[in-house]
C-alpha positions as CSV (number, residue, x, y, z in Angstrom):
1,X,24.4,106.5,54.5
2,X,22.6,104.2,56.6
3,X,23.2,100.8,57.1
4,X,25.9,98.5,56.3
5,X,27.0,99.8,52.8
6,X,28.6,102.8,54.5
7,X,31.9,103.6,53.0
8,X,31.5,100.6,51.0
9,X,34.2,101.6,47.9
10,X,32.1,100.4,44.8
11,X,33.5,100.5,41.5
12,X,31.7,99.7,37.7
13,X,33.7,98.8,34.1
14,X,31.5,100.1,31.0
15,X,29.1,102.8,31.0
16,X,26.3,100.5,28.7
17,X,22.9,99.7,30.1
18,X,24.3,97.5,32.4
19,X,26.8,99.7,34.0
20,X,24.2,102.6,33.9
21,X,21.7,100.3,35.2
22,X,23.9,98.9,37.7
23,X,24.9,101.9,39.7
24,X,21.4,103.5,39.7
25,X,20.0,101.3,41.8
26,X,23.3,101.3,43.9
27,X,23.0,105.1,44.4
28,X,23.1,105.9,47.9
29,X,25.4,102.8,48.9
30,X,28.9,104.3,50.0
31,X,30.5,105.9,46.9
32,X,30.0,104.8,43.4
33,X,31.9,105.6,40.1
34,X,31.9,104.2,36.9
35,X,35.0,104.3,34.3
36,X,33.6,104.1,30.7
37,X,36.4,104.0,28.0
38,X,34.8,105.8,25.4
39,X,33.9,109.4,25.1
40,X,30.3,108.9,25.4
41,X,27.7,106.7,27.3
42,X,25.3,103.9,25.8
43,X,27.9,101.1,25.0
44,X,26.2,99.0,22.5
45,X,23.7,101.3,22.1
46,X,24.8,104.4,19.8
47,X,22.7,106.7,17.8
48,X,24.8,109.3,15.0
49,X,22.8,111.7,13.3
50,X,22.5,110.8,9.1
51,X,20.6,112.1,6.8
52,X,18.0,114.1,7.9
53,X,17.6,111.7,10.6
54,X,19.0,110.0,12.8
55,X,20.7,106.1,12.7
56,X,20.6,103.4,15.2
57,X,24.7,102.1,14.5
58,X,24.2,99.3,17.3
59,X,20.8,98.2,19.1
60,X,17.8,99.2,17.1
61,X,14.6,97.9,18.2
62,X,12.7,97.1,21.5
63,X,12.6,93.5,21.3
64,X,8.9,92.8,23.0
65,X,7.7,96.0,24.5
66,X,5.6,95.0,26.6
67,X,5.0,95.5,30.5
68,X,7.8,92.3,31.4
69,X,10.4,94.6,29.5
70,X,12.5,96.6,32.0
71,X,13.9,98.5,29.0
72,X,10.4,99.6,27.5
73,X,9.2,100.2,31.0
74,X,11.9,102.7,31.9
75,X,11.5,104.0,28.1
76,X,7.9,105.1,29.0
77,X,8.4,106.2,32.4
78,X,11.0,108.7,30.4
79,X,9.2,109.0,28.1
80,X,10.7,108.5,25.5
81,X,8.3,106.1,22.6
82,X,6.0,107.2,20.9
83,X,2.0,106.3,21.2
84,X,1.7,103.3,18.6
85,X,4.3,101.9,21.9
86,X,2.3,102.4,24.0
87,X,-0.8,100.5,22.3
88,X,-1.8,97.9,24.4
89,X,-2.7,95.3,21.8
90,X,0.6,96.2,20.1
91,X,2.2,94.9,23.4
92,X,0.4,91.8,23.5
93,X,1.2,90.2,19.7
94,X,3.6,87.3,19.8
95,X,5.8,87.6,17.7
96,X,8.7,85.6,18.3
97,X,11.6,87.4,17.5
98,X,10.6,87.7,14.3
99,X,8.7,90.7,13.4
100,X,6.6,91.1,10.3
101,X,7.2,94.2,7.4
102,X,5.0,94.6,4.3
103,X,8.0,93.7,2.2
104,X,9.6,93.0,-1.8
105,X,11.9,90.2,-2.5
106,X,14.4,90.6,-5.1
107,X,16.2,88.0,-6.9
108,X,19.8,87.8,-8.2
109,X,17.9,87.3,-11.8
110,X,17.2,90.8,-11.3
111,X,12.8,91.3,-10.6
112,X,10.5,90.9,-7.6
113,X,10.1,87.1,-6.7
114,X,6.6,85.5,-6.4
115,X,5.3,86.1,-2.7
116,X,3.5,83.1,-2.9
117,X,6.4,80.9,-3.2
118,X,8.8,83.1,-0.8
119,X,6.3,83.3,1.9
120,X,5.9,79.2,1.1
121,X,9.9,78.6,1.8
122,X,9.9,80.9,5.2
123,X,6.7,80.0,6.4
124,X,8.8,76.4,6.4
125,X,11.5,77.4,7.6
126,X,9.9,79.3,10.6
127,X,8.4,75.4,11.6
128,X,11.4,74.2,11.2
129,X,13.3,77.2,13.5
130,X,10.5,77.3,16.3
131,X,10.9,73.0,16.2
132,X,14.9,73.6,16.8
133,X,13.5,75.0,19.8
134,X,12.1,71.7,21.4
135,X,16.1,70.0,22.4
136,X,16.5,71.6,25.6
137,X,17.1,68.9,28.3
138,X,17.6,65.8,25.6
139,X,20.4,64.0,25.5
140,X,20.0,62.1,22.1
141,X,20.1,64.9,19.6
142,X,19.9,65.0,15.9
143,X,22.7,67.2,15.4
144,X,24.9,69.1,17.7
145,X,24.3,72.7,15.8
146,X,20.6,74.8,15.2
147,X,22.9,75.1,11.5
148,X,22.9,71.1,10.9
149,X,19.5,70.6,12.0
150,X,17.6,73.1,10.4
151,X,19.6,71.6,6.8
152,X,18.7,68.1,7.8
153,X,15.3,68.8,7.8
154,X,15.0,71.1,4.6
155,X,16.4,67.9,3.3
156,X,14.5,65.9,3.5
157,X,11.9,67.6,2.3
158,X,13.7,68.8,-1.3
159,X,11.5,66.1,-3.3
160,X,8.4,67.9,-1.2
161,X,9.5,71.5,-2.7
162,X,8.2,73.7,-5.6
163,X,5.6,70.8,-6.4
164,X,7.7,68.9,-8.0
165,X,9.0,71.6,-10.6
166,X,12.5,71.9,-10.4
167,X,12.6,75.9,-11.0
168,X,10.4,76.5,-7.9
169,X,12.4,74.0,-6.0
170,X,15.2,75.5,-6.5
171,X,13.5,78.9,-6.1
172,X,12.4,77.7,-2.3
173,X,15.3,76.6,-1.5
174,X,17.0,79.8,-2.7
175,X,14.7,81.0,-0.2
176,X,16.0,78.9,2.6
177,X,19.2,79.9,1.9
178,X,18.2,83.7,3.1
179,X,16.3,82.9,5.7
180,X,19.2,80.9,7.5
181,X,21.6,84.4,6.5
182,X,18.2,86.6,9.1
183,X,19.2,84.1,11.5
184,X,22.3,84.7,11.5
185,X,22.1,88.1,11.9
186,X,19.4,87.9,14.1
187,X,22.0,85.2,16.6
188,X,24.8,87.3,15.9
189,X,26.8,84.5,14.3
190,X,28.5,84.0,10.3
191,X,27.0,80.8,11.0
192,X,24.0,78.6,12.5
193,X,26.6,75.9,12.0
194,X,28.2,77.4,15.1
195,X,24.7,78.3,17.2
196,X,24.2,74.5,19.6
197,X,20.7,72.8,19.5
198,X,20.2,71.8,22.7
199,X,20.3,75.3,24.7
200,X,18.7,77.2,21.1
201,X,15.4,77.3,22.8
202,X,16.7,78.5,26.3
203,X,16.9,82.4,25.1
204,X,12.9,83.8,24.9
205,X,11.8,85.9,23.2
206,X,8.7,88.4,25.3
207,X,5.3,90.0,23.4
208,X,5.4,92.9,22.2
209,X,5.0,94.0,18.8
210,X,9.1,95.9,18.6
211,X,9.4,99.6,18.7
212,X,11.9,102.2,18.4
213,X,12.9,105.2,19.6
214,X,11.3,108.0,17.3
215,X,13.6,111.6,17.0
216,X,15.3,113.3,13.7
217,X,18.3,115.0,14.4
218,X,16.9,118.0,15.5
219,X,15.4,116.3,18.7
220,X,18.8,114.5,18.8
221,X,16.9,111.2,20.5
222,X,16.4,107.7,19.6
223,X,17.9,104.4,21.4
224,X,20.8,106.8,22.6
225,X,18.1,108.6,24.3
226,X,17.7,106.0,26.8
227,X,21.3,105.4,28.3
228,X,21.3,109.7,28.5
229,X,18.2,109.9,31.0
230,X,20.0,107.0,33.0
231,X,23.2,109.4,33.2
232,X,21.3,112.9,34.1
233,X,19.9,110.5,37.0
234,X,22.9,110.0,38.1
235,X,25.2,112.0,40.8
236,X,27.3,114.5,39.0
237,X,30.5,113.0,38.8
238,X,30.0,109.3,38.5
239,X,30.9,109.3,35.7
240,X,34.4,108.8,33.8
241,X,34.1,109.2,30.0
242,X,37.3,108.1,28.1
243,X,38.6,106.2,31.0
244,X,39.5,102.8,29.3
245,X,40.7,100.3,31.6
246,X,44.1,98.3,31.5
247,X,44.1,95.7,34.3
248,X,41.6,94.9,37.2
249,X,44.3,93.7,40.5
250,X,42.2,91.6,42.8
251,X,42.1,89.7,45.9
252,X,45.2,92.4,46.8
253,X,44.9,94.5,49.9
254,X,45.9,98.0,48.4
255,X,46.0,101.5,51.1
256,X,46.0,105.1,50.2
257,X,48.8,107.3,50.3
258,X,47.9,109.2,54.3
259,X,45.0,106.3,54.8
260,X,47.0,103.2,56.3
261,X,44.1,102.2,58.7
262,X,41.8,101.0,56.0
263,X,43.0,98.3,53.0
264,X,41.0,97.6,50.0
265,X,40.9,93.9,48.2
266,X,40.6,95.6,44.3
267,X,42.9,98.0,42.6
268,X,41.6,99.6,39.1
269,X,44.4,100.5,37.1
270,X,43.5,102.6,33.2
271,X,45.4,103.5,30.6
272,X,46.0,106.9,31.5
273,X,47.9,106.1,34.8
274,X,45.1,106.6,37.5
275,X,44.3,104.0,39.6
276,X,40.7,104.4,41.5
277,X,41.0,101.4,45.0
278,X,37.9,99.5,46.0
279,X,36.1,97.0,48.1
280,X,34.0,95.7,44.5
281,X,33.9,96.4,40.6
282,X,31.3,95.6,38.3
283,X,33.0,94.0,35.2
284,X,30.7,95.4,32.2
285,X,32.5,94.8,29.4
286,X,31.6,93.1,26.9
287,X,31.9,89.0,25.8
288,X,33.9,90.1,22.7
289,X,36.4,92.3,24.8
290,X,36.6,88.9,27.6
291,X,37.7,87.1,24.7
292,X,40.8,88.9,23.9
293,X,42.1,90.0,27.3
294,X,40.5,88.1,30.2
295,X,44.3,87.5,30.4
296,X,45.8,91.0,31.2
297,X,43.1,92.2,32.3
298,X,42.2,90.5,35.5
299,X,45.5,89.9,37.7
300,X,45.6,87.2,39.6
301,X,44.4,85.5,36.5
302,X,39.9,84.3,36.4
303,X,39.3,81.2,37.7
304,X,39.4,78.1,34.9
305,X,35.9,77.6,35.1
306,X,35.0,81.1,34.0
307,X,37.8,81.1,31.3
308,X,36.4,78.4,29.8
309,X,33.0,79.9,29.9
310,X,34.4,83.0,28.0
311,X,35.8,80.7,25.6
312,X,33.2,78.7,25.0
313,X,30.2,81.1,24.5
314,X,29.9,82.5,20.9
315,X,30.6,86.3,20.3
316,X,30.0,87.7,16.3
317,X,29.2,90.5,14.6
318,X,26.3,92.1,13.1
319,X,26.7,95.3,10.9
320,X,24.5,97.9,9.2
321,X,24.2,99.9,6.1
322,X,22.4,102.8,6.0
323,X,22.2,104.5,2.7
324,X,20.8,107.4,1.9
325,X,18.9,108.7,-2.1
326,X,17.9,111.4,-3.3
327,X,14.6,110.2,-4.3
328,X,12.8,106.5,-3.5
329,X,12.8,104.1,-5.4
330,X,10.4,101.4,-3.4
331,X,6.9,101.7,-2.9
332,X,6.3,103.7,-0.1
333,X,4.4,101.1,1.7
334,X,7.1,99.0,1.7
335,X,9.6,98.9,5.0
336,X,11.8,95.7,3.8
337,X,13.7,94.8,0.5
338,X,14.5,91.3,0.9
339,X,17.6,89.8,-1.3
340,X,17.6,85.9,-2.5
341,X,20.7,84.7,-4.5
342,X,18.5,82.2,-6.6
343,X,21.5,80.4,-7.4
344,X,22.0,79.1,-3.3
345,X,20.5,77.0,-1.9
346,X,21.3,75.8,1.8
347,X,22.5,72.3,0.6
348,X,25.3,73.0,-0.8
349,X,28.8,75.1,0.7
350,X,28.5,78.7,1.2
351,X,31.4,80.4,-1.3
352,X,34.4,81.4,0.9
353,X,36.0,84.5,-1.1
354,X,35.2,87.1,1.0
355,X,36.9,89.4,-1.4
356,X,34.3,88.4,-4.8
357,X,31.0,87.7,-2.1
358,X,31.0,89.2,1.3
359,X,28.1,91.3,0.0
360,X,25.9,88.1,-1.0
361,X,25.6,88.2,3.5
362,X,23.7,90.7,3.3
363,X,19.7,90.0,4.2
364,X,18.6,93.3,2.7
365,X,17.3,96.7,3.6
366,X,14.6,97.9,6.0
367,X,13.6,101.6,4.4
368,X,13.9,103.8,7.8
369,X,10.2,105.2,8.9
370,X,9.3,108.3,8.8
371,X,10.7,109.5,5.5
372,X,9.4,113.3,6.7
373,X,12.0,112.2,9.7
374,X,14.6,110.7,8.4
375,X,14.8,111.3,4.6
376,X,14.6,108.4,1.9
377,X,17.2,106.3,3.7
378,X,18.0,102.0,3.5
379,X,19.8,100.0,6.7
380,X,21.3,96.6,5.7
381,X,22.1,94.2,7.9
382,X,24.8,92.1,7.3
383,X,26.2,89.3,9.7
384,X,29.4,87.3,10.0
385,X,32.7,86.8,8.3
386,X,31.4,89.0,5.1
387,X,30.5,91.5,7.7
388,X,33.8,92.2,9.2
389,X,35.6,91.6,6.0
390,X,33.0,95.2,4.8
391,X,34.5,97.1,7.9
392,X,38.2,97.0,5.9
393,X,36.7,98.5,2.9
394,X,36.3,102.0,2.3
395,X,33.4,104.0,2.6
396,X,33.6,104.3,-1.3
397,X,33.8,100.8,-1.9
398,X,31.0,99.6,0.4
399,X,29.3,102.6,-1.5
400,X,30.1,101.7,-4.8
401,X,29.4,98.2,-4.3
402,X,25.9,98.4,-3.3
403,X,25.2,100.4,-5.6
404,X,25.9,97.5,-8.5
405,X,24.2,95.4,-6.4
406,X,20.8,97.6,-6.0
407,X,21.1,98.3,-9.7
408,X,21.1,94.3,-10.3
409,X,18.3,93.2,-8.3
410,X,15.6,95.9,-9.3
411,X,17.1,95.6,-13.1
412,X,17.2,99.3,-13.4
413,X,21.1,99.8,-14.4
414,X,20.3,103.8,-14.0
415,X,19.1,103.6,-10.4
416,X,20.9,106.6,-9.1
417,X,23.5,106.0,-6.7
418,X,23.1,106.5,-3.1
419,X,23.9,110.3,-2.2
420,X,25.8,108.9,1.3
421,X,26.3,106.0,3.2
422,X,27.6,105.1,7.3
423,X,27.8,101.9,8.6
424,X,28.8,100.2,12.2
425,X,31.9,98.9,12.3
426,X,31.5,96.7,15.9
427,X,33.9,93.9,15.0
428,X,36.7,96.6,14.7
429,X,35.4,99.0,17.7
430,X,38.8,98.2,20.5
431,X,36.5,97.9,23.7
432,X,33.4,95.9,21.5
433,X,35.1,92.9,19.3
434,X,31.7,92.4,17.9
435,X,28.0,93.0,18.3
436,X,26.0,90.6,21.2
437,X,26.4,87.3,22.2
438,X,24.8,83.7,21.3
439,X,24.9,80.3,22.5
440,X,27.3,78.1,21.0
441,X,28.3,74.4,20.0
442,X,30.3,73.0,23.1
443,X,29.2,76.1,25.2
444,X,25.4,75.6,26.7
445,X,23.3,78.0,29.6
446,X,25.4,76.9,32.7
447,X,28.9,78.7,30.7
448,X,26.2,81.8,30.8
449,X,26.0,81.8,34.7
450,X,29.7,80.8,35.0
451,X,30.1,83.7,33.3
452,X,28.0,85.4,35.6
453,X,29.3,84.1,38.8
454,X,30.5,86.7,41.6
455,X,34.5,85.9,42.5
456,X,36.0,85.2,44.4
457,X,34.3,81.6,44.7
458,X,34.7,80.5,48.3
459,X,31.8,82.0,49.6
460,X,33.9,81.5,53.2
461,X,36.1,83.9,52.1
462,X,36.3,86.7,54.4
463,X,36.6,89.2,51.9
464,X,33.8,88.6,49.2
465,X,31.7,89.8,45.7
466,X,35.2,91.3,44.4
467,X,34.2,90.5,41.2
468,X,30.6,90.6,40.0
469,X,29.7,90.3,35.9
470,X,27.1,91.8,34.7
471,X,26.1,92.8,30.5
472,X,24.1,90.8,28.2
473,X,26.2,87.6,27.5
474,X,25.8,87.0,31.3
475,X,21.7,86.7,31.0
476,X,20.8,82.7,30.7
477,X,17.9,83.5,28.6
478,X,17.6,87.2,27.5
479,X,21.4,87.2,26.2
480,X,22.3,89.6,22.8
481,X,19.2,92.0,24.5
482,X,19.3,95.5,26.1
483,X,17.2,94.4,28.1
484,X,18.9,91.4,29.1
485,X,21.7,94.1,29.5
486,X,19.4,96.3,31.7
487,X,18.5,93.4,34.2
488,X,22.0,91.5,34.3
489,X,22.5,95.6,36.2
490,X,20.1,95.5,38.3
491,X,20.8,92.1,39.3
492,X,24.8,92.6,40.2
493,X,23.5,95.7,42.4
494,X,20.3,93.9,44.0
495,X,23.4,91.6,44.6
496,X,25.3,94.1,46.5
497,X,22.8,96.3,48.5
498,X,21.5,92.9,49.7
499,X,25.5,92.2,51.0
500,X,25.3,95.4,52.6
501,X,22.3,95.0,54.0
502,X,23.7,92.0,55.5
503,X,24.9,91.9,59.2
504,X,28.8,91.4,58.7
505,X,29.8,88.2,59.6
506,X,31.7,87.7,63.0
507,X,35.5,88.0,62.4
508,X,37.1,84.7,62.5
509,X,39.1,83.9,65.3
């Protein structure tokens, strides 16, 4: 290879979109190895066969499929998307992270709720949520968290809700409580009380009508087709699967047997005893994993500033429950079945008995489209502690609970049970420990930047960029997204590329 990168050894840890993106951009610069703990690439992008089609266990949509979204651009370049996604008018729609789907809202009393009442409450919630994004840089905050701010605003409006009628007011409050649960799924948190108000508006939603990857089980595509294509573009042998890393020793001086002339500052040791020496290591493991393991994962330990950022930033769980039916009980035009518990209010303390009430956190079900491809499948979404509790149950228990829930919501005690169930378990996944990051109360975008900062911190260090950090939790404005993950991988690859091309500093005497 030409230039200063020749002979440099780079190891990336984690073959999600961040690791694969970094590897692709670094191709040709010395030797490159990507170590992945799982038996597949993709990380939190994970497509599995289910019913007659596919189930996206992790990332579901391309959020904001438009020219500014690198995941959309890459997927388009690989010809992975359908014609709808390519339509220019779809790329210009501003949805603010809340795509509209034709829906029906079921109440816990066993009937569909008034669309007018539901849309009124939803419109109020969306207006309040938008106002929650305006406090960036504000010193005097009305509340520390998004949840407390929203509840305060709702409380002020209670007298006007439902035009003064008590039953209508109760219903609007119940819909607002359901809106908060949906926002928990979007933010990947147990409660919006955990999400910091001041930096909330720093997250950027790209324009474009959210789209999914097409593909039935026969074509085996889906979202995983993207990391698969990225993998196939890398030289053979670049990615080692089932290669869990135990520790990353840095600030060292390691030599290989038989080569006393050269030493490396970093040694990556795997669970199976294999070790790899490197000049630079790009760490792309999820924040949930770092929260649990950073003390043992890095030797010497990370600097205090980075440890504090890992501790303060939020990382929560958002899981899915897929249900396959023999026949649909919903109307063909319905794409979303929402759930509202009519006795709930955002102004009352939520129930804490997980065993008895976990399923009440479920926000509803998306109908997988088109049925010719997927079969008759509903995908439920559930976040937080209730979602983590769901992971501890058996498939039979989850299926039984979902059957009882749907019979209650539809008012049909004879509704046939689903044929099969499949669910994600992101909190239990040992190398993930949750779904994605959010900016928690007590943290800010500065913590995201601190997490992304390469080590060692001293710019005068003779062996710079030993550890680089990528992954969705390191992107200040696109955290929690696949495009944030991909961009962070590109960012660290470019950092190394520039370093390789720079003239070597004169040795210090």
